[in-house]
C-alpha positions, 0 to 999 in steps of 0.5 A: 372397142364401141358397140353400137345399136344397129338402127335397122335391127336394134336387136343386134349391136354392131361393132364399131372396131379399130380403124382397120377395114377390109376391101375383099382382095386388097388391104385398106386402112382408114384414118377417120372412119368408114367413109375414108377408105384409102386406095393404094394409089393415093396412099403409095401402098404396093398393090403386090400380094402380102401377108403376115410377116414371116421371120427368117428360118433355116432353108428346107432340105432338098429332095436329094438331101432327103434321099442321101439322108435316108441312105446315110441313116440305112432308113428304107423309103418309097416314092410313086409315079402317077400320069395325068388323066384324060378327063376332068373327073379323072383329075379330081379322083387323082387328087383324092388318090394323092391325098390317100397315098400321102397318108402312107408316107411317100418321100416323093412322087413324080408326074409323067409328061404327055407330049400329046396332051399339052403337058405344059398347059393350064388345063387340069389334065395337064402334067404341069397342073397335076404336078402343082396340085400335088406339090401345093395342095396335097403336100407331096414333094413333087418331081416333074418329068421334062422331055425334050424330043422334037422341041425347041430350047425356047419351048423347053425353057418356057416349061422349066420357067413355069415349073419354077414359078409354081414352086416345082423344085424337082425334075426328071430330065428325059429325052422322051418320045415324041408325040404319037406318029412322029419320029424322033429327030435331032433338033438343031434348035433344041436338045438331042439327048438327055445329057444336053437337057441336064447340062442346060438346066444347070447352066440356066437355073443353077442349083434351083432344080434337083435333077433326076435321070432315067437308068436302064438296067438292061440297056436303052433299046436305042443304044448299040450296047448295054455298055454304051448306055452306061457311058451315056448315063455317066455323061448325064451325071457329069452333066448335073444329074443328082440321082437316078430312077431306073426303068422297070425290071422283073428280076432283082439280079438285073438291078444289082448287076446294073447298080455295080456296073454303074459304080464301076463306071464312076457313077456315084449318085443314088440309084433307085430301082423302078418297080412295076407291080403286074396288075393285068395281062393286057397292061403288062403286054402294053407296057413291055411293048412301049418299053421294049423289054422282055418278060422272063419266061418263068413269069410268062409261064406263071401268068398265061394260065391265069391271064383272064383272071385279073384278081389272080394276076394282081395277087401273083404280081404282089407276091412277085414284087414283094419277094423281089423287093426283099431280095433287093433289100437283102442286097444292101445296095437298095434303100428306096423303091420307086413304084410305077402305080399306073394310077392305081393304089391297091397293089402298091399299098399291099406290097408296101404294107407287106414290106413294113414300109407303109405308114399305118398311123399318119397322125404319128408323123404330124409335125403341125396340127395341120398338113403343111404344104410341100412348096419350099416357099411356104417352108417357114409357115407355122401359123394358120387361122382355124377357120380353114381346118376342114378346107385346107386346099381352099386356104392354100389357093387363097394365099398362093400369091403371098410373098411370105407366110406366118412364122412364129406368130400371126402378126397383125390382123390388118395384114393378111390379104386373101385372094378371092375364091370365085371358082368353087369348082377348081378340080382340086377344090371339088367334092370327091362325090358325084352329085347323085351321091351328095343328094343321097346323102344330103337329102333327095328333097329338103322341105323343113329346117329339120331335114337339114339338121338331121344331115348334120347329126348323121355326119357327126354320129356316122349313123345312116340317114333316113334313106340308109346312106351314111353321111361321110361329108358336108360342104364344109368338110369333104372328109370324115371327122378328125379323130379328136372330134370323136371325143365330142360326138355326143355333145356335137350330135345333141346340139346339131339335132336342135339346129345349132349346126357345127362345121368346126370344133376342138376340145380343150387340152391341157399338156398332152404329150406330143406323141399322143395318138389323138392330139399329138404333133410336133417333135418328141418330148414335147407337150401340146395345148389347145383351147376349146373352139366351136363354130356353127351356124345358128338362127336369129332367135338363137343368137338373140338369146346367146347374146344374153347368156355370153356376158356371164362367161368372161373367159369366152371370146365370141364373134357372130356374123351374118352373111352380109356382114351387117351384123358383126358382133364380137368381144375380141380385139379387132386387130389381135388374133387368139392362139387356140393351139400351141406346143412346147418342145425341147430346145425351141420356142413355143409354137402356136400353129392355129389362131382365131383371127377376127379379120380372117373370120370376116373373109371365111364367112363369105366362103362359109356362106357361099358353100350352102349354095355352091356345094348344096343348093345347086344340087337341086332345080332352081326354084325347087323347095329343096333349093329354097330350104338351103337358101333360107339357111344361107340368108338368115343364119348367123355364123358364130365362133366361140373360144373358151380361154380356160383350157385347164378347168374344162370347156363351158362352150357346150354348157353355154349352147345348152343354156340357150336351147333351154331358154328357147324351150328346145332342150331340157336341162337339169334344174341345178345347171340351168342358171349356172 
């Protein structure tokens, strides 16, 4: 790899890389230099999306497989139901709730179908979009309700086909209710009952979908009798339904009787009780009216005296459901619970904690250092570039159209084709904080570089800013710091205070057990390793000195790039990635799930620099000193990544940065370490 001086700016040498070049959104190659980028049309290369080659792997377990395994092993599990919100802001809030609820360890979630709200559309409040986001961006095994009331076969099949294209594999097949104001009527060009829908799904899609149906412990209100409803439920199971979730009920004995009645009918599939925590008197009245259920008199007698006290009602509901669930478990016919959350989380989480079912330590369930997507198409994926570690939803969005995903190794750096990220405000990528909250954290007014330095330092330390507000996120990370970053807090705070603005880091690890509470991931009995990594924005004068210091450290790889990519300086092989995290486990090959890839870094830098403006600068009026300050960072600073390949002796990365700061006169180092 040759390094040439930049004729425009001789301070920064320009890398002449191997003959592989990137045109954003497509893969391009060159045989004779920069001027001869071949188009796919002339070269015969397919224009369809591709990705680093994935090796063959076993098929993922289906949802019904997981449910049956839980039952067979006598393990408890839970799932949750959500409904699509009415507003775009509500969609953002729901996605954030999905992320929080994922931490508790649900087996799956389901999303209801709202006939009056264009549920199969693409808008962010549609059932289809919410289910897709839960599956693809929040890593939740997801089930989508599909109803057929007053709809043609063509429309229903269109919805099912779209769900399949999005990777959704689980459906709750329902007759459903028609839109408000319409009466249910048999449709000669559609499906009259749930059994008809189940049968058609099996005929048209084979075993692709896991099919769930609804059961009614007190009988469906439209059925002539409880016994007649059981006959219809048996028809749905015989048509291909693989498990049942019940309508809500208020007493354990209601479900237990229903369970045994189903078994007497020859219904042998899993039956999961539907649980509704009572969270308010009016919401209870509304739901029981919709479901045409009667609340037992003893519960009404308890609730009516406290009906105007929401806190008391909620506490009563929690106590009631905990007792009911314990009775269900004691019956030995229940392993799982399905919660109707009403898009609320406090009561459900409290119930699960009291039952000992809520996972208190999400890291203990990590199969990889990053959260894998739940879409079955990404099942084999076990390698990602480290750059998107703090923005995993963005990475998934930009790789959604890949035909296959890296497995075992990243592969050639020439291979990945990332989709463009034009809309930074897609609801599942949007910040969870409102603009006024962001300004309170990141500064009502920014006039100096030091104002921005302070924001980064406060984020790292967890201290409140000058306005008394805790900085809990940055444009590059919408979450609080990872647990392992806490080990670097003081070192990170020191360099951020002096203008080295870090957005990603990890310490070196040499053989920690895979169950380590901070670094662990993967199966039991393994050991995990990682190289120290540091990624930051830095001013041109810092980079100038950094380039004089780096040659002293032969085991450190670096990549330095400016916003436009005109300065692109690296000592890495342009076509090879560097493993920065790996694990060794009994009976398996070495897994290396996180890499530093030079081509991916060039793509990431476009996003990283854009976030200065899309997420921060636009909080302020055009032309204001605050926006101009942010533009200064975006236009003049460099993005740098450093990898210390010696993960045994301890990292030198902070030592390198501190040497540069000392040479710039910003930091005073002890005399014995300045020239090391």
